[in-house]
N, C-alpha and C positions, 0 to 999 in steps of 0.2 A: 048570692053568698059564695065566696071563694073558699074552697076546701084546702086545708093544710095537709095534703097527702103526698106521698111519693110512691113510686112503683119500683119494685125490684126487677133488675134486668140481668140477663146473662150476656156476656160478650162472646160472640162466636169467632173462633180462631181457625183458620185453614191450616191445620198442622200437617196435612199431607202434601200440600202444594199442587193438588190436582185442580185443573181449571173447571171441573164439574162441581166443585165444592164451593160453598159460600164462606164468608168470614174474612176477617182481617188477617194479614200475614203476621207471623209471630213478632217480626221486627216492628210492627205498628201497634202492638198491644198497649204500650205505655201511652201513646198519643190518644188512643181511644179511652183509656182509663182516665186520663186527665180531662178529656172533653166531657165524659159522662159525670165525673165527679164535680164538675163545675155547674151542673144542672141541679137546681134545688128539688125538682120533681122526680128525679131518678136516683137510685142507689144500686151499686153493683152487688149482685147476689152471688156471682160466680162466673164460670167460664164453660163454654161448650165447644165440642168438635165432633166431626164424623171421621172415623178412621179411614185409612186408605182402602181403596177397592182392590183388595188382595186377599188371597188365601194364605199368604205367608204370615204366620203369627208374629215374627220379628218385625216385619214392616208395619203391621197394624199397631202393635204394642208401642213401637217407637213414636207413633202419632199421639197415643194416649200419654206416654211418658213426657213428651214435649209439653202437652197442656198441663199436666200435673206440676211440672217444674215452673211453668208460668204462674199457676194458681198459688203454689207454695211461696214463690217470691212475693207475690201480691199480699198474701196473708201474713207473711213474715214482717213486712214493713208496716202493716196496719193492725196487727194483733187480731186479725179477723179469722173466721172459719167459713170459707166460701164453698158453694156448691161446685161440683165437678161433673158436668153432664156430658158423658161420652159412653158410647156403646149402644148397639142396636141388637136386634134379635140374633144376628149371625155372629156377633163378636162380644156379646155381653160378658162372658167369663173372663176374657182378656181385659176388658175395660174395668171390671170389678177388681181384678188382680192389680191393676195399675192405679186404683184408688177412686174410681167413679163413685159418686154419691147419688147419681140419677141416671137411669137408662131409658131407652125408648124401645119398646117391644111391639110395635104395631103389627108387623107381619106375623109374629107368633100368635097374636090374639085374633087378628082379622084375616090372616092369610095374605098371600102374595097379591099384588095389584094386577 
């Protein structure tokens, strides 16, 4: 029996440009949106990023702002309210200030690796 279900996915965007980070480049986001939207078993639930590896608040927040702008453009054209997953234990306050709706706090809970 075939199920009529779909899974919600987040599109990961490399907003820092760092080679140690995963995700598509901001210029490629629309291509990925189009590809995912064409799949009947997936639906876009939002976007995610990891901020730059920096202690400079302006640098890290610029990464989060970039993703927020991408999400806002997506939501504006679709009348959607998408998740914005950005921020980890060390930068969660900056991420929340930039509009994050989901944060990852593993090292705060489990300690450093």
